[in-house]
N, C-alpha and C positions, 0 to 999 in steps of 0.2 A: 054381757053379763055383769062388767064392772058397772057401765052406766045404769043397770037396771038395780043392782045392789046399791047404789050411789043413792037413787032415788028412794029407795026404801030406808036405807041406813042412815044418810048424812041429811041433817037438817038445813034447808037454803042451799041444796047441793049445787045450784047454778050460780052462786055468791062465791065463786072460787078467789077474789081479790081478799076475802075475809079470811083472816090468822087461823081461826078455829075450823073453817070449812077446807082448807089447805091440809091442815093437819091430819083431819079426817080422811080426808083423800090417800094422804100418804101411808096412814096405818091401814087403810083398806086395801090399797094396792101391793102393801108390803105382806099382808096376811096371806092374801092370794098367790101372791109369788112363792111363798114358803111353802104352801099347799102344792102347788104346780112342780114346783123343783124336787120335792121329796118324792112325788110319785114318778117323776121321770127319772130320779136317781136308782130307786128300786126296779123301775123297768129296764133301764140300760144296764145295771150291774147284772140282773140276770141274763140280758142278752149277751153282754160282754162275757160271761161265765160260760154260757153255751157255746159260744163262736170261739173262744180263746183269742180275741181281738184285743189288743194293747189301745188301739185306737177307740174302741167302744167303750172299754172300762175305763179310759182316761177322760171321755167325755160323760161317764157318769159321775165321777167324781168332781167334775166340773159342775155338773147339775147340785152336788151337794153342797160346795162352796157357794153356789148361787142362792141357794136356801139360806146359807150365812148372811150373803149381802142382803137379801130380803129382809133378815131380821134386823140388820145393821140400819137399814132404811127405815124401818118401822121405829126401832128405837131412837133413830135421830129424829123422825118426826115428832114423836112423843116427846122427847126432852125439849127440841127446839120451841115448842108450844108453851114451856113453862114461863111462868110471870117473871119480870124483873125484879132483882132482889138488890140488898146492899153490896153485895161482890160483883154483881153482874147488873148494872144500872140501865143498860141499854138490851138487856133481854138474852136469851140463848139461841136465837135465829141462827147464829153462824155453825152450831152443832150440825145442822143440815149439810153444809158444805162440808164439814169433816167427815160426816159418813159416807158422802159421795166419794170423797177422796179414799177413805178405807175400801168401799167397794172397789175403786179403781184399783188398788194396791192387792187385792184379792184376785183380780182379774190378771194382773201382772204375774202373781205367784203362780198361778194355774197354767198360765202361758208357758212359764219358764220350766215348769215340773212336765208339761206334755211335751216341750221341744226334747227335754232330757230323756224321757222313758221312750220317744220315738226314734231318737238316735240310737239307743240301746237296742231298737227293735230292727232297725236298718243293719246294724253290725250282725244280730243274730235273729234272721227272720224265721217264722214258723208258719205253719199251714193255719188257716182259720176256716171255718166252718160257717155256711150261709144256709139259715133254716128259714121257713115262712114267718116263724114267730118273731126271729131277729129282725126280718124286714118290716113287718108290721110295727113293731116297738120303735124302730127308727123313724119310720113315716108319721107315725103318732107324735113322737117328739119334734121333729120338723114342723108340723102343724101346730103345735102347743106353743113351741118358743117363737113362731111366727105371730101368732096370737098375744103372747106376752110382749113382744116387741112394739105391736100397735098400741096397745092399751097402756102401755108404759110411756110410750112417745106421746100419745095424744093428750094424755093425763099431765105428763111433764111440762109440755107447753103451755097447755091451759093455766095450771097454778104456776107456771115459771119455777119448776124445781130442777136444779143442776143433778141432784142425786137420782131422781126418777130418770133424767135423761140419761145419766150414767147406766142405770139398770136396763134402759132400753137398748144402748149400746150393747150391754153385756147379752142381752137375749138375741139381738141380731146376730152377734159372732158366734152364739152356740148354735143358733140355726144353721149357718153356714157351715160350721164344722160338723154338724151331725150330717149334713147333706154329703159332705167330702167323704166322711166316715161310711156312709151308705154307698157312694159311688166305689170306693175302696173296696168294700166287702162283694159287691156284685162283680166288680173287675176280677178280683181274686177268684170268686167262684167259677167265672164262665172262660178265664184264660190262665188260671193257674199262677198269675204273676204277685210276687209278693210286694205289693207296694202299701200295705198298711202302715209301716212306719214312716214312709214318705209321704203318705197324706197327713198322718199325725203331725208329722213336723210343719207340714204348710198350716195345719190348722192352728198349731202352736204359734208360729208366726204372727199369724192374722190375729190371734188373741193378744199377743204382746202389742201389737199396734193398737189394737182397740183399747186396751188397758192405758196405753200411753196416751192417745187421745183423750178419754174420759179424764185422765188425772190432770191434764194440762185445763180442761174445763172447769174444773173445781177447784184448782189452785189459784186461778185468775182472780175470783171475788174473794177469795181469802186474802190475798195480797193488795187488792183494793185496785179494781178494774174502773175505767170510765163508764159513766151511765149510758144506758141505750138511748140512741139518737130519738126514737119515737118518744122516750119518757122525757127528756129535756124540752121536745116539743109540746108536750102536755103542761109540762111547767111554765114554759114562756106563755102558751096560750091562756092560761088561767090568769096568771099576773097581769099582762098585757091587755087583758078584756077590762081591767078596772080603768075608768077613764082619768083616775089621778097618777097613773104610772106612765112617764115618758119613755122608759125605757130599763132594762135588767143587765147586770153583769156580776161577776166574780160568783158565779153559781157552783155551789160545790154540794155534791150528794155523797153522803155518807151512809155505805150499806152494811147493815149489822144483822143481816139476814132477810130472807124474804117476807115481806110485810112489815119490816122494821126498818124503815130510812128515815133518815133526817136531811132535811135541806136547809143550806143557808144560802142568801142570794142579797145584793145591793138592789134597790129599787130606786131609780130616779124619780124625782118628784119636784114640782115647781117650788122654787125657793120663795116666791111670794106667795105661795098658799098658806091657808090657816095651819098651824102646826096641830091642833086638837083634831080638825077634822081628818086631815092626812094620817094622823096616828090611827084613827079610828078605821080608815079605810086600809091600812096595813095590816091591822087586826083582822078584819073580815077576811082580806086574802089568805092569811094564814089558815083560818077555819076552813076556808074553800079548800085549799091545798090538802088539809087533813081528812076532809070530808070526801074528796074525789078520787085522791090518790092515797088515802090510807099513811101518811108520813107525818112526822114532825116538821115543822117550818119554822124559820127564824130570819126574818128579812131586817135589814139595815136601811133606814132611810137616807137617801144622798139626795140633799136640795141641790137643783141646777139653776141657774139664771136663763131662763128661756125667753125672757122679755128683755134682754140687754143686746141691742144691736151688734156692738162692737165684739161682744163674747160670741155670739151665733157666728159672725162673720169669720173670726179666727178660728173658731171651731171647725167650721166648713172647709177652710183652707189647711188647717191641720190634716184633717181625713183626706183630703185630695193627695196631700204629701205623704201620708202613710200609706195610701193605696198604690202610689207609684212604686214604693218598695214593695209591697205584696197586698193584693186584693183581700186577703184572708184575714190582715190585721183588723184589729178595732180599737179604738180610744174612748174612754169615759172619764167620768168627774173632772171635766173640763172646766176650769175657772182662770180668772186672770186677777193679778194683785198689782196695782200701780204703786210706785214709790217716786221719789223726787229724782232720780237718775234713770231709773230703768223700770220695766214691767215685767213681772215673772207671769209667763205662761204655763200654767200648772196642769198638768194631765197625766192618766194612767193609760198603758197599752197592754191590750190582752195578747199574750203571743203563746202559740201551740207549742206542746212539746216537741224537741228534735228539729226546731224552725231552722231554714237553710242560713239564716244571718245569725250571729252572735248578738249577746245584748249590747255589748258595746258598738257594734256596727248599728244596731237599729237606733240608740240613744245618738249617735255622732251623725248620721243622717238626719234625724229631726232636729237636732240642734241647729245643724248648718242652715236646713230650711226655714226655719223660726226666725232666725237671726238674719235671712237675708229679705224677710218681710220689713223687718225695721232694726237697725244696731242696737237699738236699746232693749230689744225683746230678749228675755233670757228662758230658755226651756227648762222646765224643771219636771223630770219624767221619771215615773214610776212603772216598771215592768212587771206585769201579773202573768201567772201561768193559767191556762187554759185548761181546767180540770174537766172538761165535758169533750175533749178529744182525744 
């Protein structure tokens, strides 16, 4: 149904990398979620009133909170699509992450309330009734929630939306909780055992876990998480496809919300090249990144001596020394400055976060190795952090 409505209502529905199309998908799925959850609330509330089941009634109000979550998702996509202004020059895309976090908090709240009410039901058990109408309502609810899980997950992955993936997690937890409620209702009918409260407690614990997991997934991009490996590979592929670029380093990805990404990096170019031609090539690469990845890119040119035999030889030796320490380390911006009494060997080392060696250990190791080549060599080392790991 979602696919059919998308084809009818969303222009260029298959261009999901476009911000306007992402926003339209979010609003569409949010509207469908509100309608489904209100209907499920009404049906389950009726079933809970008939059966006098705390688990079914709690599940009904969980659906009502889900309607609120879908409304938050819809509002979030709408607000995230606002254009940049003087107070928010990078746009409002992170509002989508905030709405995902609010959905997660609502999941946690409902889980807590369900645990509390279920605990009271364990202390004061009551008989519950099981009628065909109650069974039918619960079965329909399970089927609807499973469908909501599927379309929210598939659409969330397609448009890379943490808010929709959080909603998918909520739908899946609702499906399982309703299945447990149905099992408790049937067991109570055929055995007379009062497990309604215990089942509600298990459901509540599961919902708390789901809410915690969803919150963690939405907090990470707000705090600033590293870019996905596939995204980094695409950036490298686009930049290095230009024959004027010898290598790249110091790549930083700034995420201001889905479809609002800024990239900065250093591109190594031949020092002997024509500066105007190289500048033109860098401008073209920035435009390619914008066109293919829908992001703003700023590229700094680093001239390197690729035609100086001594520099190349020393760079190769320094790289071998560095890989003796750890194969994951890389160096860049390598150059030499000769003086009357000594020669400075200058380079940067890209170091991952939480590396096994301290900065001083890395520097001391390389200084000793460089000095071992010639007593007149002095290593001048700058350590950079690898923001892509």
